[in-house]
N, C-alpha and C positions, 0 to 999 in steps of 0.2 A: 605451538601449532601442531607439533608432532603428536602430542597426547591426543589432540582432537582428531587426528587422522588415523589413529590406531584402530578404532572399531570399524571405520569405513574401509581401512586397508584390508581388514579380514574379509569384507564383502568383495572387494576388488580381487583379492587373491582367490577366493572361492569361484568367482566368475571366470577368471583366467584359467583356472584348473580345468574347466569344462570346455572353454572356447579355444584356448591356446593361441590367441591372437590379440595383441595389445589394442589395436584400433577397435575391433569389435567389442572387446571388453570395456573400453571407454564408453562406447555407445550404450551397452546394456547397463553398465554401472550408472551412467548419468540418468537413464530412464528410471532405474530403481530409486535413485536418490530423489528425483523429481516427484515420484509417487509418494515417497516418504514425507516430502515437504508439502504435498498437496493440501493437507488440512490448513497449514499455515498460509499457503498461497490463497486459498479460499477466504480465509479470515482477512487477509490483507486486501483482497479484491473487494470484499464487503465494506471494509473500512474506507477504501478509496471511493467506492460508490456512495457511501453515506456522506463522505466529505464533500463530494460534488453536490449533494442535496443541501448540505448545511452551509457551504461556503457563500453562496449568494446572499443568504439571510444574515450571515456573519458580517459581510461587507456592508450590508444595509444598516445593521445595528451600529457598526463602527462609525459610519457617517452620521447617523442620527444622534449618537451619544458621544461624539468626539470630545466634548468638553465636560463630560460627566463619567469618569472612569468607574465609579462605584455602581452607577445605574447600568453601565455597559456590562460589567461583570455579572450583575443580577440577571440581565436580559439574556446574556450568553448562556448562563447556567440553566435558565428556563428553556432556552432553545435546545440545548443538549438533552435535557430531560424529556422534552416533548418529542424529539426526533430519535431518542435512544442512541445517541452518539457519544462515544468516548474518545476525546482528542488524543489520548495516549495509546490507544489500542494498536494503531499502525506502527508506532515506534517500538512497542513491545514485541510485535511480530518480527520486525526486522532484527531486534536484539537477539531473539531466539534463533533466527536463521543465521546470524553472523558466525557463530562458532562452527556450524555445519559447513558453511562455505569455506572457512579457513581450513577445516579438516579435508574438504574436497581438494583444495589446491595442494595440500601436503601429499595426498595420495597420488595425484597426477604428476607432481614434480618428482616424486621419489618411488619409482617402480621397483628399484632394487631392494628398497627397505620394505615396502608393503606387499609387493607381488612375489618377488623371489625370496623374500625374508632373509636377506644377507645380514650378517652381524655388523656391528659398528667398526670392529677391528678390520674386517675385510674391506669395508667401504673406505675406511681411512687409508689403507694400503693401496687400494685401487685409485683413489684420488691422488695420492702422492705419485704413483707411477704415471698417471695421465698428465699431471702437472709437469713432471720432469720431462715428459716427451712433448710438451707444448700443445697438448690436445684439448685443453680447457680454456674457455674465455677467462679474462681477468676478473670480471665482476659477474656473479651469478648467484641465484638463490639456491639452486641445487645442481650438483655436478652429475647426478645419476644418469639422466638421459644421454649426456655426452660420453660418459664412461661406457655405456652400453654400445654406442656407435664405435667408440675407440676399440673396445675389445673385439667386436665383430669385424672391424676393418684390419686389426693387427693383433690377433690372439697371442702370438708368440711374445709380444712385449709385456703381457700380463701373466706369464707362466708362474710368477712368484705367488700368485693367488691360489695356485693349486689347479690341477686338471679338472676336478669336479666343478669348481666355481666357474672357471673359464668356459667349460662346456655348457653349464647352465645358462650363462649370459649369452653365449653364442646361439643357443637354441631359443632364446627369448625373441619371439616374432614381433618386431617393431614395424613391420610393413603393413600398409593398408592402402589398397587400390594402387599399388606401385609406389607409394610414398613412404620413405623411412621417417617414422614419427620421432626418431631421435635426432634427426638433422634440424638445423635452424634455417628457416627460409631466408633467401636473399633476393635482390632485385633481378637476379638471373632469370631468363625466361625458361622455366621448367615447371614440373608438377608441384613443387613445393610452394611456388608463388600463389597457388590456389588457396592456401591456408589463410594468409592475411586478406586476400580478396574476399573470400567467403565469410571470414570473420567480420569484415567491414560491412558487407552486404546484409548479413543476418542481423547485425546490431542496428544498422540504419533502418531496416524494414521494421524491426521491433519498435524502435523509437518513434517512427512515423505513425504506425498503427496505434501505439500507446497514446500519443497526443491527440490523434483523431478521435479515439474512443473517450478520452477524458476531457475533450474540449466542450465545456458546458456553456460557453458564451458569456460567462461572468467576467467582469472587469477586475482581474486580480493582478496587481502590479508585480507580484513575486513570480508569476508564470513566465515572464519574459526572461528573467535570469535563469530559471529552471530549464527553459527550452534551450538556451544557449549552452548550458552545461551538458544537457542530455545529447544534443546534436554533436558535441565534441567527443562523446564516448566512442562512437564507431571509428573515428579517426585515431583515437588513442588505442583502441583495441588492435587496429591494423598495424600501428607503429610498434606496439609491444610484441606482436607476432613475429617481427623481424629480429627479436632479441631473445626469444625463448624457443625451446624445441617444438617441433610441429605437433607433438602429442598434446601439449598444453593448448595450442591454438585450436586443435581439433576438438578438445573438450569445450572450449568457448563456443565453437560453431554449433556443436550438438546441443549444448545448453541453451543457446540463443534460439535455435529452431524449436526446441521443446517448450521454451518459455513463450515463444510466439504462438504455438498451438494451444498452450494452456490459456494464454490471454484471450485468444479468439473464442475458445469454448466457454470460459468463465464470463466473458462479456455477453454471451447469450443469456445468461441468468442474472448477472449483476453488472449491467451496463451503466456506467456513471452518467453518460450523456442522457440516456433515456430516463434514468431515475431522477435526474435533476429536472428534466422537463415535466415529468409527472408531479414532482414536488412543487414546481412553479405553478402548475395548474391547480394543484390541491391547495397551495397557499393562497392563490387568488380566490378560489371557491370559499376557503375559510374566512378570508377577509370580507367577502360579500355576505356570508352568513352572519359574521360578527356585526357588520354594518346594519343588516336587516334586524338583528336582535336588538341592537342599540335603538333603532327606530321604533321597534315594537315596545321597548321599555319606556321610551319617551311618550308614546301614545297612551300606554297604560298609566303612566304618571299623570298625564293630562286628564285622562278619564277619571282617575282617582281623585284628583283635585276638584274636578267638576262635581263628582258624586259627594265629596265632602262638603262642598259649598251648598249643594242641593239639600243635603241632610241638615246642614247648619241653618239654612233658610227655613226648612220644615220645622225644626225645633223652635226657631224664633217665632214662627207663626203660631205654633202650639202655645208658647208662652204668652203671646199677644192675646190669644183667645182666653186663656185662663185669667190673665190680669183684667181683661175687659169684663168677663163674667163676674169677677170679684167686685169690680167697681159698680156694676149694675146692682148687685145685691146690696152693696153698702148704700147706693143712692136711694133705692127703694126703702131700705130699712130706716135710714136716717133722714129721708126727705131731701137729700142733696141733689145737686145738678150733676148728671153723668158727664164725665170728661173722657173724650176718646184717648185711647192708648197710642203713644208715639214711640218712635225708635229710641228716643232718649230714655223713655221709661224702662226700656228693655236692657239697657246697658248695665 
């Protein structure tokens, strides 16, 4: 994860060099990363919208060919080709985004590494001092936000790091709107409590709007389980905020708000619900056209059969006249009695 965070860490360090405030740097950093990932977000939104269009037709085919898997696969392939849908495109987009997200977390969790660019030996020594003083939780992904708070609260305890290092950490501005982003929220009634509350609210709002926009009305059994999982995420987000530094929670809040704005904007152009409704209308129109075309072909077939019969009767009459004329000539020539031509004679 650290390797993935290195290039993003350079960006974060560059931003902090201008702003000199960790909270504002997180906001600007998150905005830039969101802009960087915008093409993938657009691609994913298109994939979701296209999925909303294809899904009702997929369910219909699955019911129709439940006992014929080969025919089902053929019809699904024809459906994907007709709608221009690639079922793996959404997964590919998420796969590309995953390493970026992992790098993001590394940058947010490790400000001493990525923003202040402290070496591993210095960080190890700082961790040992903070541990010996009981300033670190027992289980944590990164000690760096806690070390910053510990140094700023008791700089004398870390004098072994050197005056320059201690001064650099002391001057690292972790405060945003009066909140120390290096502290961990608790159930105490203070400003830090806003972090898990806002994290929950932003996640829940994004979940509700997401399901509202993607609700196409199709009877998909998998949606119930997906909804339950997605509605658990805001609660999980709030719970985790009570076990990580406020800076991490703030990143989640900013990221959720930006994702919400992005979702609203993209839904103006690629709304799954609207596209599914247009696809339903188009599908009905196409079925009506196909029905009319089949009726036209039946009428043409009937007309063709009638014409063929008419032509056959005409040819039969021509043959009758020819045979009758021949018999008349023979009757006159040989003095025989003329015999009328019957259908049996023409067979």
